[in-house]
N, C-alpha and C positions, 0 to 999 in steps of 0.2 A: 530316405530322412531329408528332410526340405528343412531350410531356415528362414523363417520370414520378419525381419526384424521390424520391429517397429518404432514409425517414423515419429511418435506421441513424445519419445525421449529425445527427440533431434533439435537440433538449431533451428526453429522455425523461420530465422531471417535467414537464413543459408542452406534451403533445403535441397539444391540442388546437385550442392558440394556435399553437400551428407546423404544420399543419393548413390553420390559416387562414389561413396568411402566404404559402401556394403555393396561392390558392384559384384563380391564373389556370393552372394547369398542368392537365393532361389525368387523370392517376391520382396518385396516392400509394404510390410504390412498398415495400411493407412486407415484411422480412428477416426469415426466422421459419427459426433457426439451433438444432441441439437437441444439440449438444455430442457427436455421435455423428457425422454425414454430414462435419460439418465442425467445428473444433477452437475453438469456441465457440458461447456462450447468448443469445440475444437473447430473443424474445417468442415465447409461442404462442396456441393460438385464444381463451384467454380475451380476454385483450389486443386481439386483431384483432376481437371481437365489439365489443366496448368503444370501437374506434375507429371501426368502421362505424357508430356510433349517431353521432358526432358529425363525420364527415369531410364537407366539400362535396364532396368529390372520390370518383371509385368508386376499390376498394380494389384494385391490382396487387397478390398476394402471391408472393413466392417463396420456396419450400418447400424448405432445404436440410437436408432431414431424411432421415433413415433410414425405410427404410419408408412412404415416399409412398402405395403402395396401399393403407394401411390410413387414414391418418391424411389425407390431400390433400383429399377429397371435404366432409369436415367442414368445409371453410375455403370451401369453392363452396355449400354448405347453409346457412353462414352469412350470405353474401349478400358475400363475395368477388367484384366485377366479372370479374377474370381470375386465376388459377389456375395458377403456374408450376412445376410438378415437374423434378428431375434425372435422366434416362436412366439414368444409372450409377447410382442407385439403384432405378429400377422394376423390378420385376418383371414385370411387362406393363404395357408403355407403351400400348398400344393399348386397355387396356378402361379403364385408367386412365380417360386423354383422353377417351372416350367418356363414364365416368361422371363426369369433372366437366362436361363438357357437360349430361350430363341432369340436373344437377344446380342447370346455369342459368348456369355462368358460363362463360366464353373458357377454353379448354384451351392452358397454356405448355406445353413442352418444351425444358429448359435443358441445354447445354453445357458443362464444365468445359474449360479452356484445352488439355487434352492429347487431349480425346475426340474423335475425326475424325466429320464433319457425315453422307460419305457410306453407313455405314451402315444411316442411319436416315431418309431421303431418302423412304423409301416409307411417311413417317408420315404424310406432310404432308396427305394426306385428313384426317388424324384431329384436326389440328390449327389452332389461330386463331394460333399466336404461336410462333416457334422464338427461344430467347433463346441469342445466344453471350457467353460471361463473356469481357471483358476483362481480367478477373486471376480470379487462383486464388480461389475462396469461401472466406468466413470471417471475411474483415474488411473497415471499412470503408478509405476514404485509401490505397487503395494505387496502385501506379504502373498508368498503361496500359500494356495487353500489344499495339503493333502490330501483332506479331503475327498478329493472331487479324482482321485485317481480311478476307484473303484467303478465311476462313472464313465471315465474314458475306455475300462476295462470293458463296462458291457456294450458301449459303443462299439468296438473292435470286436466283442464277439457276435453283436448285431450282424456287423458288413462280413464276419467271417460265415457266419447262415449265408446271409441273403448271397454271398456270392460276388459283387458286383465291386469295382472300382473306387471306392469309396474311400477317401483320406478323413484321417479323423487328429483334430489339429487342437494343442493346448494353448492357453493364452491368458498370463497373468501371472508374475513376480517368478517365470522361467530363467533358470540362470545355472550357470556348471553346477552349483549345486544340486539339482533337482532332475534336468532333463533327464539323467539317465533312470529315472525314476517313473517320469513321463513316456518313453521311450518302452520300459518294460513293459506297462500296463497299456500301453497299445500304440501309444498317439506317433502317427509320422512328419506332422507337421508343427514347426515349432515356433511360435511368438515369444519373439526377445525384446523388450524395449532397451530397459536401463541396463542389462548385462552388457548392450552391445557398444551401445552410445555414452553409455556412461565408463567405459574401456580406453583404455590409453590410445586403443589401434582397433578399430571397429571391425575392421577384414579379420584380423588376427584371433578376435573374438566369434567372429561367426561360423571360420574354421575350427576352432577349438570346441565351440556347441556340437557340431557338426562329427566330429571327432568322437564325442563322448558318446551321441546318439547312435552313431552307426552301425556295433555292434548287438543293438538290441532292432535290428530293422527287421518287420514281418509284411513288408511290399510283398507281394507274390512277384 
């Protein structure tokens, strides 16, 4: 059970300190938004490169961008430990996943709330992680969409049938109120923004979230 706090909820003027505040987490989740695929602009490769130089944690890059086939491999080449692209934006998800792995990153594929899982299940051998969005991507602090939990369960079932070591990540409104539901449904990597950075003590919030998720562990 891994916790990946989203720096989208952090203080952008003090990102090094904000990363150090979550050093007990498993990953730092970095949301890259391009104002095209989603109606918001956050940060890009130069900032990710700067974060990689100072982060005590491996970086989990979630690319909410148009044309990831062209841009995503650069994040892997820069040293991000995990790079997730949106299947809705990818021209050739299989080839893209392979190029991310070839560049040394874990390959992740994200699904928006309206995107079904079944048409993409055969891509599992190419992937290290599937991200089920539990909000519409684009902004932090949104309300968790519980109707996405059956999709989480469907992905977990596909992974079980496939037998590979593929992580199932949830991102969007994840908090102490719903992380157990997410874990029960089959998630094992949890992105939390406001639930961590909105807390008085970010590290304590990370520890609490992990504690809530652990009894529901399904990793082999």
